[in-house]
SEKE-11139 format. One record per residue (C-alpha): z, y, x; residue number from 1. Coordinates in steps of 0.001 Angstrom, whole numbers, plus 500000, padded with zeros to 6 digits. Layout:
BEGIN
PT       z       y       x   nr
PT       Z       Y       X  NUM
...
END
This chain:
BEGIN
PT       z       y       x   nr
PT  280375  366936  855962    1
PT  282580  369680  854483    2
PT  284784  369288  851435    3
PT  282442  371538  849460    4
PT  279322  369574  850415    5
PT  280953  366252  849589    6
PT  282242  367623  846288    7
PT  278697  368686  845386    8
PT  277384  365166  846064    9
PT  280173  363643  843993   10
PT  279430  366037  841130   11
PT  275757  365083  841164   12
PT  276594  361385  841125   13
PT  279131  361429  838308   14
PT  277542  364086  836146   15
PT  273891  363071  836423   16
PT  273487  359581  837831   17
PT  276318  357328  836737   18
PT  277920  358811  833629   19
PT  276913  355838  831482   20
PT  278063  353377  834142   21
PT  281548  354861  834246   22
PT  281731  355313  830491   23
PT  281081  351585  830105   24
PT  283300  350542  833016   25
PT  286300  352401  831582   26
PT  285843  351047  828059   27
PT  286223  347636  826439   28
PT  282464  347026  826547   29
PT  281194  343842  828223   30
PT  280361  344303  831901   31
PT  279185  342080  834754   32
PT  281674  339896  836624   33
PT  281591  342276  839582   34
PT  282424  345243  837382   35
PT  285116  343235  835615   36
PT  286947  342986  838936   37
PT  286619  346748  839402   38
PT  287973  347320  835899   39
PT  290947  344996  836467   40
PT  291666  346532  839845   41
PT  291630  350049  838470   42
PT  293962  349038  835642   43
PT  296394  347542  838146   44
PT  296268  350566  840425   45
PT  296777  352983  837549   46
PT  299895  351048  836493   47
PT  301183  351041  840082   48
PT  300742  354811  840339   49
PT  302402  355425  836988   50
PT  305430  353473  838216   51
PT  305984  356362  840666   52
PT  306747  358688  837740   53
PT  309593  358770  835212   54
PT  309001  356816  832018   55
PT  309829  359981  830064   56
PT  307752  362964  831198   57
PT  308781  365300  828426   58
PT  308779  368857  829730   59
PT  306923  367902  832921   60
PT  303588  369452  833896   61
PT  301263  366897  835490   62
PT  297871  367299  837138   63
PT  295435  364436  836629   64
PT  293124  365307  839514   65
PT  289754  363680  838995   66
PT  290606  362471  835498   67
PT  287235  360824  834837   68
PT  287066  359393  831322   69
PT  290765  360033  830745   70
PT  292603  356702  830963   71
PT  295359  358115  833190   72
PT  295424  361326  831164   73
PT  296165  359475  827928   74
PT  298997  357476  829482   75
PT  300600  360588  830968   76
PT  300395  362393  827629   77
PT  301853  359358  825836   78
PT  304911  359696  828107   79
PT  305362  363250  826879   80
PT  303802  365190  829772   81
PT  301889  368436  829548   82
PT  298727  367255  831289   83
PT  296114  369334  833059   84
PT  293137  366971  833288   85
PT  290472  368105  835754   86
PT  287186  366552  836796   87
PT  284156  367828  838664   88
PT  281903  366271  836004   89
PT  281601  368065  832642   90
PT  280012  364886  831242   91
PT  283083  362788  832066   92
PT  285368  365511  830722   93
PT  283446  365314  827456   94
PT  284037  361557  827257   95
PT  287738  362005  828048   96
PT  288105  364607  825301   97
PT  286410  362387  822717   98
PT  288524  359364  823641   99
PT  291903  361102  823646  100
PT  293884  360108  820536  101
PT  294341  362931  818054  102
PT  298121  362605  818326  103
PT  298021  363498  822047  104
PT  295574  366386  822035  105
PT  298212  369083  821926  106
PT  299558  367870  825264  107
PT  296320  367944  827284  108
PT  294252  370799  828700  109
PT  290873  369684  830049  110
PT  289030  371567  832786  111
PT  285672  370898  834405  112
PT  285785  372069  838009  113
PT  287547  371733  841341  114
PT  290724  369654  841142  115
PT  292189  371717  844017  116
PT  291735  375124  842371  117
PT  294843  377273  842694  118
PT  294011  378773  839304  119
PT  295378  375591  837741  120
PT  298901  376663  838688  121
PT  301901  374578  839666  122
PT  302968  371071  838695  123
PT  305893  368693  838680  124
PT  303655  365740  839544  125
PT  300076  365202  840721  126
PT  298070  362020  840191  127
PT  294773  361606  842055  128
PT  293415  358120  841485  129
PT  290256  357348  843448  130
PT  289311  361044  843505  131
PT  289767  361547  847271  132
PT  287958  358385  848320  133
PT  284835  360190  849569  134
PT  286656  362557  851932  135
PT  287558  362440  855610  136
PT  291113  362682  856907  137
PT  291071  366409  857642  138
PT  289826  367197  854131  139
PT  292485  364958  852582  140
PT  295174  366551  854737  141
PT  294134  370050  853629  142
PT  293918  368928  849991  143
PT  297383  367364  849971  144
PT  298891  370268  851890  145
PT  297495  372733  849355  146
PT  298747  370675  846415  147
PT  302162  370204  848051  148
PT  302727  373942  847961  149
PT  302324  373865  844169  150
PT  304023  370556  843333  151
PT  307703  370113  842662  152
PT  308269  366350  842835  153
PT  305452  364135  844079  154
PT  301742  363644  844685  155
PT  300394  360115  844243  156
PT  296855  359402  845393  157
PT  294586  356625  846580  158
PT  292200  356029  849469  159
PT  290000  353090  850475  160
PT  291879  351129  853159  161
PT  290077  350248  856362  162
PT  289910  346472  856009  163
PT  287241  343987  857153  164
PT  286599  342917  853554  165
PT  286124  346460  852269  166
PT  283920  347370  855189  167
PT  281749  344305  854519  168
PT  281430  345173  850821  169
PT  280828  348794  851666  170
PT  277859  347892  853822  171
PT  276536  345268  851407  172
PT  276024  347836  848653  173
PT  276883  345314  845933  174
PT  279478  347326  844044  175
PT  276783  348871  841854  176
PT  273009  348514  841604  177
PT  271096  350803  843961  178
PT  270140  353246  841201  179
PT  273705  354195  840375  180
PT  275644  353477  843570  181
PT  278340  356004  844344  182
PT  278430  358394  847311  183
PT  279696  356774  850492  184
PT  283434  356105  850525  185
PT  285440  356883  853650  186
PT  287881  354061  854520  187
PT  291169  355078  856144  188
PT  293820  353458  858276  189
PT  296647  354232  855867  190
PT  299394  354415  858505  191
PT  297366  356922  860520  192
PT  296666  358945  857400  193
PT  300344  358858  856474  194
PT  301314  360324  859836  195
PT  298707  363060  859424  196
PT  300244  363995  856067  197
PT  303826  364176  857347  198
PT  303651  367967  857596  199
PT  303148  368130  853822  200
PT  306282  366135  852981  201
PT  307823  362694  852987  202
PT  305143  360011  852814  203
PT  305730  356652  851120  204
PT  303421  353661  851039  205
PT  302962  352714  847374  206
PT  300858  349662  848148  207
PT  297424  348131  847956  208
PT  295451  346643  845075  209
PT  292704  344190  845911  210
PT  290901  342570  842983  211
PT  287431  341277  843730  212
PT  285239  344270  844480  213
PT  288028  346803  843950  214
PT  290192  347605  846966  215
PT  292361  350717  847010  216
PT  295613  351850  848631  217
PT  298100  354312  847147  218
PT  300334  356762  848999  219
PT  302995  359140  847710  220
PT  303852  362510  849212  221
PT  307088  364235  848224  222
PT  306864  367901  849317  223
END
């Protein structure tokens, strides 16, 4: 399936099917034990990715690619960055805008659309947390290569690792109820993916987070 076709499926899911699910998951609202593990895992991964950036981002332009409800966006802005927060779902962008503290709003520009659009310009850093998890290796390679040409320092992103546990959970369909289950993730052998991305820059393994039903692996590319 092409990047465009997959992007369309992802847009339909997040903008029409599961907006309320993700609004709740990324808040302080009570959730099931399964979703609590996803929430904790995402919090841990976000912190791990942020450790790849300077503590002070004043004067830096950062792309939050697939910003969702804006948790990463707010933390980047709090570090002083000029943040371009992009998501394919206008509904999630609306939630992110409402949640952003008033004191940070001058530092964030929200856009609903394609996170890879060249119209967004150039960046010092790119963060793409769980926004490439539905794509095959060739699509990820093209995405990172395109971003590398417009990024000065680093691109940090996540993929689902190809592990027996993740594959078992993937097939079980227990991450979410059937009505709001996400599009199919594409697990990757991270070392193989890293070699495929070598033409875009220096690749570093940032590490894996595995908390209950959340399993994700982060890589960094320095163009």
